[in-house]
C-alpha positions as CSV (number, residue, x, y, z in Angstrom):
1,X,14.9,341.7,384.5
2,X,17.1,338.6,384.7
3,X,15.6,335.6,383.0
4,X,15.6,332.4,385.0
5,X,16.9,329.5,382.9
6,X,16.8,325.8,383.5
7,X,18.7,323.2,381.5
8,X,17.0,320.4,379.7
9,X,18.7,317.8,382.0
10,X,17.5,319.7,385.2
11,X,14.0,320.1,383.8
12,X,13.7,316.4,383.2
13,X,15.2,315.7,386.6
14,X,12.8,318.0,388.4
15,X,9.9,316.6,386.4
16,X,10.8,313.0,387.2
17,X,11.2,313.8,390.9
18,X,7.9,315.6,390.9
19,X,6.2,312.8,389.1
20,X,7.6,310.3,391.5
21,X,6.6,312.4,394.5
22,X,3.1,312.7,393.1
23,X,2.9,309.0,392.6
24,X,4.0,308.2,396.1
25,X,1.5,310.7,397.6
26,X,-1.2,309.2,395.5
27,X,-0.4,305.6,396.4
28,X,-1.9,305.6,399.9
29,X,-5.1,307.2,398.5
30,X,-5.3,304.6,395.8
31,X,-4.7,301.8,398.2
32,X,-7.3,303.0,400.7
33,X,-9.9,303.4,397.9
34,X,-9.3,299.9,396.8
35,X,-9.2,298.0,400.0
36,X,-10.3,294.7,398.4
37,X,-7.3,294.7,396.2
38,X,-4.6,294.9,398.9
39,X,-2.3,292.7,397.0
40,X,-2.5,294.9,393.9
41,X,-1.8,298.0,396.0
42,X,1.2,296.3,397.5
43,X,2.5,295.4,394.1
44,X,2.0,299.0,392.9
45,X,3.9,300.3,395.9
46,X,6.7,297.9,395.2
47,X,6.8,299.0,391.6
48,X,7.2,302.6,392.8
49,X,10.0,301.7,395.1
50,X,11.7,299.9,392.3
51,X,11.5,303.1,390.2
52,X,13.3,305.0,393.0
53,X,16.0,302.4,393.6
54,X,19.6,303.3,393.3
55,X,22.3,300.9,392.1
56,X,24.6,299.9,395.0
57,X,27.0,297.9,392.7
58,X,28.1,299.5,389.5
59,X,30.2,297.8,386.8
60,X,31.4,300.1,383.9
61,X,33.2,298.2,381.1
62,X,35.0,300.2,378.5
63,X,36.2,298.5,375.4
64,X,38.8,301.0,374.2
65,X,38.4,301.4,370.5
66,X,35.4,299.0,370.4
67,X,33.1,300.3,367.7
68,X,30.1,298.4,366.3
69,X,32.3,296.7,363.7
70,X,34.6,295.4,366.4
71,X,31.6,293.9,368.2
72,X,30.0,292.6,365.1
73,X,33.2,291.0,363.8
74,X,33.6,289.1,367.1
75,X,29.9,288.0,366.9
76,X,30.3,286.8,363.3
77,X,33.7,285.1,364.1
78,X,32.2,283.3,367.1
79,X,29.1,282.2,365.2
80,X,30.9,281.0,362.0
81,X,33.7,279.2,363.8
82,X,31.4,277.4,366.2
83,X,29.1,276.3,363.3
84,X,31.6,274.9,360.7
85,X,31.7,278.0,358.7
86,X,28.0,278.7,358.5
87,X,26.8,282.3,358.2
88,X,25.6,282.3,361.8
89,X,25.8,285.2,364.3
90,X,27.2,284.4,367.7
91,X,26.1,286.1,370.9
92,X,28.3,288.0,373.3
93,X,27.3,288.4,376.9
94,X,26.5,292.1,376.7
95,X,24.8,292.1,373.3
96,X,21.8,290.4,374.9
97,X,21.4,293.2,377.5
98,X,17.9,294.6,377.5
99,X,18.8,298.2,376.9
100,X,21.0,299.6,374.1
101,X,22.0,303.1,373.2
102,X,24.3,305.0,370.8
103,X,26.8,307.5,372.0
104,X,28.7,310.3,370.3
105,X,32.4,310.6,371.1
106,X,33.8,313.9,369.8
107,X,35.8,316.2,372.1
108,X,36.7,319.9,372.3
109,X,39.5,319.4,369.8
110,X,38.3,316.9,367.2
111,X,35.6,314.7,365.8
112,X,38.2,311.9,366.0
113,X,39.1,312.1,369.7
114,X,41.6,310.3,371.9
115,X,41.1,308.2,375.0
116,X,42.1,310.9,377.5
117,X,39.3,313.3,376.4
118,X,36.7,310.6,375.8
119,X,37.3,308.9,379.2
120,X,37.2,312.4,380.8
121,X,33.7,312.9,379.2
122,X,32.5,309.5,380.6
123,X,34.1,310.0,384.0
124,X,33.1,313.6,384.6
125,X,30.5,314.7,382.1
126,X,32.8,317.4,380.6
127,X,34.3,317.8,377.2
128,X,38.0,318.6,377.0
129,X,40.9,318.5,374.5
130,X,42.5,315.4,373.2
131,X,45.4,314.4,375.4
132,X,44.0,316.1,378.5
133,X,42.8,314.1,381.6
134,X,40.1,315.6,383.7
135,X,41.1,319.3,383.3
136,X,39.2,322.0,381.6
137,X,40.0,322.7,377.9
138,X,42.3,325.4,376.6
139,X,43.5,326.8,380.0
140,X,43.8,323.3,381.6
141,X,43.8,324.9,385.0
142,X,40.5,323.6,386.5
143,X,40.3,319.9,387.5
144,X,37.1,317.9,387.1
145,X,36.0,315.5,389.8
146,X,35.2,312.0,388.5
147,X,32.1,309.8,389.2
148,X,34.5,307.3,390.9
149,X,35.8,310.0,393.2
150,X,32.4,311.3,394.1
151,X,31.0,307.8,394.8
152,X,34.0,307.1,397.0
153,X,33.8,310.4,398.9
154,X,30.1,311.0,399.1
155,X,28.6,307.5,399.2
156,X,31.5,305.5,400.7
157,X,31.5,303.1,397.8
158,X,34.6,301.1,397.4
159,X,36.2,301.7,394.0
160,X,38.2,299.6,391.6
161,X,40.0,300.3,388.3
162,X,41.2,297.5,386.0
163,X,42.9,297.7,382.6
164,X,44.6,295.3,380.2
165,X,47.0,298.1,379.3
166,X,49.2,300.2,381.6
167,X,47.4,301.1,384.8
168,X,48.4,304.8,384.2
169,X,47.2,304.8,380.6
170,X,44.6,307.4,379.6
171,X,41.4,305.5,380.1
172,X,42.0,304.1,383.6
173,X,43.8,307.4,384.6
174,X,40.6,309.4,383.7
175,X,38.9,307.9,386.7
176,X,41.4,308.9,389.4
177,X,43.9,311.5,387.9
178,X,43.9,315.1,386.8
179,X,46.6,316.2,384.4
180,X,47.0,318.7,381.6
181,X,48.6,316.0,379.5
182,X,48.2,312.2,379.5
183,X,52.0,312.0,379.2
184,X,52.6,313.0,382.9
185,X,52.8,309.3,383.6
186,X,54.8,309.4,386.9
187,X,52.4,312.1,388.3
188,X,49.4,310.0,387.3
189,X,50.9,307.1,389.3
190,X,51.3,309.4,392.3
191,X,47.6,310.4,391.9
192,X,46.7,306.7,391.8
193,X,48.3,306.2,395.2
194,X,46.7,309.3,396.6
195,X,43.2,308.3,395.3
196,X,42.6,305.9,398.2
197,X,40.6,303.6,395.8
198,X,40.6,300.1,397.1
199,X,41.6,298.1,394.0
200,X,43.8,298.6,391.0
201,X,44.9,295.9,388.5
202,X,46.6,296.0,385.1
203,X,49.8,296.5,383.3
204,X,53.0,298.2,384.6
205,X,53.4,302.0,385.1
206,X,54.8,303.6,381.9
207,X,57.4,305.8,383.8
208,X,57.6,303.8,387.0
209,X,60.9,305.4,388.1
210,X,59.9,309.0,387.2
211,X,63.0,311.1,386.8
212,X,64.9,308.9,389.2
213,X,65.1,311.4,392.0
214,X,62.3,310.0,394.1
215,X,60.5,306.8,395.0
216,X,59.2,304.7,392.1
217,X,55.4,304.3,391.6
218,X,55.4,301.0,393.4
219,X,57.0,302.6,396.4
220,X,54.7,305.5,396.3
221,X,51.7,303.2,396.4
222,X,53.2,301.1,399.2
223,X,53.8,304.2,401.2
224,X,50.2,305.2,400.7
225,X,49.1,301.8,402.3
226,X,48.7,299.7,399.2
227,X,49.5,296.0,399.0
228,X,51.6,296.0,395.8
229,X,51.4,292.6,394.2
230,X,53.4,291.7,391.1
231,X,52.9,287.9,390.8
232,X,49.9,285.9,389.8
233,X,50.2,283.7,392.8
234,X,50.2,286.7,395.0
235,X,47.1,288.0,393.3
236,X,45.4,284.7,393.7
237,X,46.2,284.6,397.4
238,X,44.4,287.9,398.1
239,X,41.1,287.5,399.9
240,X,38.3,289.8,401.1
241,X,39.5,292.2,403.7
242,X,43.0,292.4,402.2
243,X,42.9,296.2,402.2
244,X,43.9,298.6,399.4
245,X,45.5,296.6,396.6
246,X,47.5,297.3,393.5
247,X,48.2,294.3,391.2
248,X,50.6,294.6,388.4
249,X,50.2,291.7,386.0
250,X,53.1,289.2,386.2
251,X,53.2,288.4,382.5
252,X,53.8,291.7,380.6
253,X,54.0,292.0,376.8
254,X,54.3,294.9,374.3
255,X,54.4,298.3,376.0
256,X,54.5,296.7,379.5
257,X,50.8,295.9,379.1
258,X,49.1,292.5,379.6
259,X,49.2,290.0,376.8
260,X,46.6,290.0,374.0
261,X,44.0,287.3,374.8
262,X,45.1,285.2,371.9
263,X,48.7,285.3,373.2
264,X,48.0,284.5,376.8
265,X,49.5,281.2,378.0
266,X,47.3,278.5,379.5
267,X,46.5,279.5,383.1
268,X,47.7,283.0,382.6
269,X,45.3,285.5,384.2
270,X,43.3,287.6,381.8
271,X,40.7,290.3,382.1
272,X,38.0,288.0,383.5
273,X,40.3,286.9,386.4
274,X,41.0,290.5,387.5
275,X,37.3,291.3,387.4
276,X,36.5,288.3,389.6
277,X,39.3,289.3,392.0
278,X,38.0,292.8,392.0
279,X,34.5,291.6,393.0
280,X,36.0,289.5,395.8
281,X,38.0,292.4,397.2
282,X,35.4,295.2,396.7
283,X,32.1,293.5,397.8
284,X,30.7,295.2,400.8
285,X,27.3,296.4,402.2
286,X,27.7,300.1,401.2
287,X,28.4,299.4,397.5
288,X,31.2,299.5,394.9
289,X,32.1,301.0,391.5
290,X,34.4,298.9,389.2
291,X,35.6,300.4,386.0
292,X,37.2,297.8,383.7
293,X,39.0,298.6,380.5
294,X,39.8,296.2,377.7
295,X,42.5,298.4,376.3
296,X,44.2,296.2,373.8
297,X,41.2,296.1,371.5
298,X,42.3,299.6,370.7
299,X,46.0,298.6,370.4
300,X,45.0,295.8,368.0
301,X,42.9,298.1,365.8
302,X,45.7,300.7,365.7
303,X,47.8,298.0,364.2
304,X,45.0,296.7,362.0
305,X,45.2,293.3,363.6
306,X,41.6,292.0,363.2
307,X,42.1,288.7,364.9
308,X,43.7,290.1,368.0
309,X,40.9,292.6,368.3
310,X,38.3,289.9,367.9
311,X,39.8,287.7,370.6
312,X,40.1,290.6,373.1
313,X,36.4,291.5,372.5
314,X,35.5,287.9,373.2
315,X,37.6,288.0,376.4
316,X,35.8,291.2,377.5
317,X,32.5,289.4,376.9
318,X,33.8,286.7,379.3
319,X,34.7,289.4,381.9
320,X,31.2,290.9,381.6
321,X,29.8,287.4,382.3
322,X,31.6,287.5,385.7
323,X,29.8,290.7,386.4
324,X,26.5,289.1,385.3
325,X,27.1,286.3,387.8
326,X,27.3,288.9,390.5
327,X,24.2,290.6,389.1
328,X,22.3,287.3,389.3
329,X,23.0,287.2,393.1
330,X,22.1,290.9,393.5
331,X,19.6,291.7,390.7
332,X,17.9,294.6,392.6
333,X,21.1,296.4,393.5
334,X,23.4,296.0,390.5
335,X,23.9,298.0,387.2
336,X,26.2,296.8,384.4
337,X,27.2,299.2,381.6
338,X,29.3,298.2,378.6
339,X,30.5,300.9,376.2
340,X,33.5,302.3,374.3
341,X,35.4,305.5,374.5
342,X,35.8,305.8,370.7
343,X,36.3,303.6,367.6
344,X,39.8,302.7,366.4
345,X,41.0,301.7,363.0
346,X,38.0,302.4,360.9
347,X,37.3,298.6,360.9
348,X,35.1,297.3,358.1
349,X,33.5,293.9,357.6
350,X,33.8,293.5,353.8
351,X,36.7,294.0,351.4
352,X,37.0,294.9,347.7
353,X,38.4,291.6,346.4
354,X,35.9,289.4,348.4
355,X,32.9,291.5,347.0
356,X,29.9,290.5,349.0
357,X,31.5,287.7,351.0
358,X,33.6,287.1,354.1
359,X,35.7,284.2,355.1
360,X,36.2,284.8,358.8
361,X,37.3,281.2,359.5
362,X,40.6,282.1,357.8
363,X,41.4,284.1,360.9
364,X,41.5,280.8,362.9
365,X,44.8,280.2,361.2
366,X,46.3,283.3,363.0
367,X,48.0,281.9,366.1
368,X,49.4,285.1,367.6
369,X,49.1,288.8,367.5
370,X,51.3,291.0,365.3
371,X,53.1,292.1,368.5
372,X,54.1,288.6,369.5
373,X,55.1,287.8,366.0
374,X,57.4,290.9,366.1
375,X,59.1,289.9,369.4
376,X,59.2,286.1,368.6
377,X,60.3,286.2,365.0
378,X,60.9,289.6,363.3
379,X,63.5,290.8,365.8
380,X,65.6,287.7,364.8
381,X,65.0,288.3,361.1
382,X,66.4,291.8,361.4
383,X,69.4,290.7,363.5
384,X,70.2,287.7,361.2
385,X,69.1,289.1,357.8
386,X,67.0,286.0,357.4
387,X,66.0,285.1,353.8
388,X,62.4,286.0,352.8
389,X,61.5,282.4,352.0
390,X,62.6,281.2,355.4
391,X,60.5,284.0,357.1
392,X,57.5,282.9,355.0
393,X,57.8,279.4,356.5
394,X,57.0,281.0,359.9
395,X,54.2,283.1,358.3
396,X,52.7,279.9,357.1
397,X,52.9,278.2,360.5
398,X,51.4,281.2,362.4
399,X,49.0,282.8,359.9
400,X,48.4,280.0,357.3
401,X,49.4,282.2,354.4
402,X,51.1,280.0,351.9
403,X,53.5,280.7,349.0
404,X,52.6,279.3,345.5
405,X,55.9,277.5,345.5
406,X,55.2,275.8,348.8
407,X,54.8,271.9,348.7
408,X,51.4,272.4,350.4
409,X,50.2,275.0,348.0
410,X,47.5,272.8,346.5
411,X,45.8,272.4,349.9
412,X,46.2,276.0,351.0
413,X,42.7,276.9,349.9
414,X,41.8,280.6,350.3
415,X,45.1,281.2,352.1
416,X,47.2,280.6,349.0
417,X,49.0,283.8,348.2
418,X,48.7,285.4,344.8
419,X,51.7,286.7,342.9
420,X,50.5,290.3,343.8
421,X,50.3,289.4,347.5
422,X,53.7,287.7,347.5
423,X,55.3,290.8,345.9
424,X,53.6,293.1,348.5
425,X,54.9,290.9,351.3
426,X,58.4,290.8,349.8
427,X,58.6,294.6,349.6
428,X,57.4,294.9,353.1
429,X,60.0,292.4,354.3
430,X,62.8,294.2,352.5
431,X,61.8,297.5,354.1
432,X,61.7,295.7,357.4
433,X,65.3,294.5,357.1
434,X,66.5,297.9,355.9
435,X,64.5,300.4,358.0
436,X,62.3,298.5,360.5
437,X,59.5,300.6,362.1
438,X,59.7,304.4,361.5
439,X,58.0,307.6,362.5
440,X,55.4,309.1,360.1
441,X,57.6,312.2,359.6
442,X,60.4,310.0,358.2
443,X,58.2,308.0,355.8
444,X,56.8,308.6,352.4
445,X,53.0,308.9,352.1
446,X,52.9,305.6,350.4
447,X,54.9,303.8,353.1
448,X,52.8,305.3,355.9
449,X,49.6,304.3,354.2
450,X,50.9,300.8,353.7
451,X,52.5,300.2,357.2
452,X,51.7,303.0,359.6
453,X,54.5,303.3,362.1
454,X,54.6,299.5,362.7
455,X,57.0,296.8,361.4
456,X,56.2,296.7,357.6
457,X,56.3,292.9,357.4
458,X,53.9,292.4,360.2
459,X,51.5,295.0,358.8
460,X,51.6,293.4,355.4
461,X,50.9,290.0,356.9
462,X,47.9,291.4,358.9
463,X,46.5,293.3,355.9
464,X,46.8,290.2,353.8
465,X,45.0,287.8,356.1
466,X,42.4,290.5,356.9
467,X,41.7,291.0,353.2
468,X,41.5,287.3,352.5
469,X,39.0,287.1,355.4
470,X,36.9,290.0,354.1
471,X,38.1,292.5,356.6
472,X,39.7,295.9,356.3
473,X,40.6,299.2,358.1
474,X,40.7,302.8,356.9
475,X,43.2,304.2,359.4
476,X,45.9,303.5,362.1
477,X,44.2,306.1,364.3
478,X,40.8,306.7,365.8
479,X,37.6,307.6,364.0
480,X,34.6,309.8,364.8
481,X,32.1,306.9,364.6
482,X,29.4,306.5,367.3
483,X,29.7,303.7,369.7
484,X,27.1,301.6,371.5
485,X,26.3,301.4,375.2
486,X,24.6,298.2,376.6
487,X,22.9,298.3,380.0
488,X,21.4,295.8,382.4
489,X,20.1,296.2,385.9
490,X,19.0,299.0,388.2
491,X,18.5,302.2,386.1
492,X,19.4,300.5,382.8
493,X,16.5,302.1,381.0
494,X,18.2,305.5,381.3
495,X,20.8,304.4,378.8
496,X,18.6,303.7,375.8
497,X,18.5,306.0,372.8
498,X,21.0,308.3,371.3
499,X,23.1,310.7,373.5
500,X,26.5,312.2,374.0
501,X,29.2,310.4,376.0
502,X,29.1,313.2,378.7
503,X,25.6,311.9,379.5
504,X,26.9,308.6,380.8
505,X,28.3,310.5,383.8
506,X,25.2,312.6,384.3
507,X,22.9,309.5,384.1
508,X,25.1,307.7,386.7
509,X,25.2,310.8,388.9
510,X,21.4,311.1,388.8
511,X,21.0,307.4,389.6
512,X,23.3,307.5,392.5
513,X,22.5,310.9,393.8
514,X,26.0,312.3,393.9
515,X,26.5,316.0,393.6
């Protein structure tokens, strides 16, 4: 005889539905039995209706690579810099949310997963291999439908996807594309156009021209009915009712992504601006789903740039505030989730030589990201074979790190370099002029541990200021650490506790009733 089985999730779902039905059927009886307390009965019924409410407006924020250390370092930095160096914790918008959970992130391939597989898990509730977007593992021949696609098709929600990195990068792609490798960039761009989603905004397509034999990704999107906007002024001019829209940020930086928050010019649109524009374009009576990725937290942590990571976390906090402003106007219809796909860099608050202390105010002396330092200064050093001492003058101006021979050495404080640190920086500089960045396969184990595949001089600078601040990293890759999820609004209570990242999809599906 075949045994009937029911999954734990379905058991809980059926139980919850039965309980709700029982409560609703009992409510009239309770109300009639207590006629004198009509107000109480009405309040009880309203409470039951609240229990059954579904979120009409859903914000999902993903801080790519944003583990607990990335969040905590931003809170510590904010608190200490706003209070004259005091050991005071600052608050981020989402860390005050009423519900908090912890999420496992491993995939079918590894305990240290990548963004394609982890975003697939969040978007579809399915595990897959690292590097695969919304396709079944191993055979990679069965596509998975995403929560965004289901809400769009089944519930007529408008859908938006925003990222500070390339709009066809793994995390944003996992909400609209289905590819056996995340490297199928042109095909991902074609899927973007075919999705019919109402709003996209972020960095440039990575292979915008494909193989050159067909229309580029901008043209494909335009042919599918999208307004393709490539200027900030054009983006600002868009108003509700504009129709399907794709915004490519005007100011692009490393990898054709948006600038790091700390590198953005005054008035340059950042993540918050694209979230606000998304709300303006997506708001409607049927509902919307807006996925927003702060992707350069991940990029900063790959490069062990603690300051750049901190500033992008702070900017994401600002973007979440924009969602909270919308929530305040629609508190009974809105759900906001903030989470991460995985942790990057193995970030640690605390370093060997600072013992039990941190000096995060040192990071205020860093004026730009490693990437902007590369493009603004290091490229010229390599071209002109600039002397080390001349390069260190720029390091002092942009990171505060000061040579012992510098006239200002006496006032450099904790940013005065030791002889050991100077020698490390000099070796990295010499390698930069001789080799520049290199692939891991072409490097010695020692060189890779010191610099990863980045410009050696920039990595040595980041490591030095990190260590002097009491910060460190264990890797240039991802880790298997759990990440947090923060929830506020309709259904937020479902996201408390400890669960797997696939459950984010299932909880959203249950809340919204998609199949």
